[in-house]
C-alpha positions as semicolon CSV with decimal commas, in nm:
position;residue;x (nm);y (nm);z (nm)
1;M;-0,984;0,259;4,676
2;G;-0,648;0,081;4,706
3;M;-0,766;-0,210;4,493
4;M;-0,872;0,022;4,208
5;K;-0,532;0,190;4,212
6;E;-0,359;-0,148;4,209
7;F;-0,578;-0,267;3,921
8;R;-0,506;0,050;3,722
9;E;-0,131;0,002;3,771
10;F;-0,162;-0,360;3,661
11;A;-0,371;-0,276;3,353
12;L;-0,135;-0,001;3,242
13;K;0,178;-0,213;3,261
14;G;0,347;-0,265;2,927
15;N;0,304;-0,643;2,929
16;V;-0,074;-0,626;2,965
17;M;-0,105;-0,375;2,683
18;D;0,127;-0,584;2,463
19;L;-0,086;-0,890;2,534
20;A;-0,407;-0,706;2,445
21;V;-0,260;-0,585;2,116
22;G;-0,134;-0,937;2,043
23;V;-0,476;-1,092;2,103
24;I;-0,648;-0,838;1,877
25;I;-0,395;-0,880;1,598
26;G;-0,400;-1,259;1,642
27;A;-0,778;-1,269;1,602
28;A;-0,759;-1,064;1,284
29;F;-0,469;-1,273;1,157
30;G;-0,667;-1,590;1,226
31;K;-0,947;-1,463;1,002
32;I;-0,695;-1,393;0,727
33;V;-0,559;-1,748;0,751
34;D;-0,912;-1,891;0,751
35;S;-0,987;-1,699;0,434
36;L;-0,658;-1,808;0,279
37;V;-0,741;-2,174;0,339
38;K;-1,109;-2,149;0,245
39;D;-1,083;-1,913;-0,052
40;V;-0,739;-1,985;-0,199
41;I;-0,586;-2,317;-0,092
42;M;-0,894;-2,539;-0,089
43;P;-1,009;-2,425;-0,437
44;L;-0,659;-2,506;-0,564
45;V;-0,679;-2,849;-0,401
46;N;-1,019;-2,900;-0,565
47;F;-0,877;-2,795;-0,902
48;V;-0,577;-3,029;-0,872
49;A;-0,802;-3,314;-0,760
50;G;-1,012;-3,259;-1,071
51;G;-1,344;-3,207;-0,903
52;Q;-1,544;-3,037;-0,637
53;I;-1,403;-3,177;-0,315
54;D;-1,586;-3,014;-0,027
55;F;-1,387;-3,099;0,282
56;A;-1,650;-2,938;0,505
57;N;-1,890;-3,219;0,409
58;K;-1,651;-3,514;0,436
59;Y;-1,744;-3,764;0,706
60;F;-1,764;-4,131;0,798
61;V;-2,095;-4,274;0,918
62;L;-2,048;-4,452;1,250
63;A;-2,411;-4,530;1,335
64;G;-2,757;-4,459;1,199
65;T;-2,900;-4,442;0,851
66;V;-2,753;-4,163;0,648
67;A;-2,830;-4,114;0,282
68;P;-2,517;-4,130;0,065
69;G;-2,388;-3,784;-0,023
70;A;-2,602;-3,609;0,238
71;P;-2,467;-3,277;0,368
72;L;-2,291;-3,296;0,705
73;A;-2,568;-3,119;0,896
74;E;-2,829;-3,368;0,774
75;A;-2,596;-3,662;0,838
76;Q;-2,541;-3,548;1,197
77;K;-2,917;-3,533;1,253
78;A;-2,968;-3,881;1,101
79;G;-2,693;-4,059;1,288
80;T;-2,349;-4,055;1,442
81;V;-2,082;-3,935;1,201
82;L;-1,711;-3,868;1,223
83;A;-1,663;-3,531;1,049
84;W;-1,303;-3,564;0,938
85;G;-1,320;-3,299;0,663
86;N;-1,361;-3,008;0,903
87;F;-1,070;-3,144;1,106
88;V;-0,852;-3,143;0,793
89;T;-0,944;-2,781;0,721
90;V;-0,878;-2,666;1,078
91;S;-0,550;-2,858;1,085
92;L;-0,444;-2,690;0,762
93;N;-0,529;-2,351;0,918
94;F;-0,314;-2,437;1,218
95;I;-0,018;-2,553;1,010
96;I;-0,024;-2,237;0,799
97;L;-0,059;-2,015;1,106
98;A;0,224;-2,196;1,287
99;F;0,448;-2,168;0,981
100;I;0,381;-1,795;0,945
101;I;0,443;-1,733;1,316
102;F;0,765;-1,934;1,295
103;W;0,890;-1,711;1,013
104;M;0,780;-1,397;1,198
105;V;0,971;-1,499;1,510
106;K;1,273;-1,602;1,304
107;T;1,272;-1,263;1,127
108;M;1,234;-1,074;1,454
109;N;1,524;-1,267;1,606
110;R;1,737;-1,187;1,303
111;L;1,650;-0,817;1,336
112;K;1,729;-0,823;1,708
113;R;2,078;-0,959;1,659
114;E;2,301;-0,882;1,946
115;A;2,498;-0,563;1,913
116;P;2,872;-0,621;1,893
117;P;3,030;-0,607;2,236
118;A;3,151;-0,265;2,336
119;P;3,527;-0,222;2,352
120;P;3,658;-0,260;2,703
121;A;3,660;0,063;2,898
122;P;4,000;0,205;2,986
123;P;4,105;0,119;3,337
124;A;3,988;0,361;3,600
125;P;4,257;0,575;3,759
126;P;4,378;0,433;4,088
127;P;4,240;0,583;4,407
128;E;4,419;0,884;4,552
129;D;4,566;0,693;4,848
130;V;4,725;0,438;4,611
131;V;4,882;0,719;4,408
132;L;5,016;0,877;4,727
133;L;5,164;0,546;4,848
134;R;5,336;0,496;4,510
135;E;5,489;0,846;4,531
136;I;5,618;0,767;4,880
137;R;5,763;0,438;4,760
138;D;5,936;0,604;4,465
139;A;6,074;0,880;4,692
140;L;6,215;0,623;4,933
141;K;6,387;0,436;4,650
142;R;6,565;0,753;4,542
């Protein structure tokens, strides 16, 4: 029974819950970035390039006989290919995600700016024995 109690305490700690929320939000955010690249950025790249560039089907044939212009799946069945187009898309996803996270962290750091230092507290009154010794000293001087 002790292990179950220990596990419950571990699972209910703030850091574990924060991590779980972060993973869930990160997965959803990753889908948003994938859609951004696939549905917005890549069509713009295709438009600027003046044609239908499908990065998902870009590859170099390393070995085997692959028909020119064959889709990637067929090319992989027919021979050894280096699928560089998918790598470009995933790299673009990563760069966008890293850039967005950078700006999120930068914004959070700006919002968390250190509070101005508190003014120094007034000195604490001296202990009672010190006060008594000072009174004795002053009485002896008189």
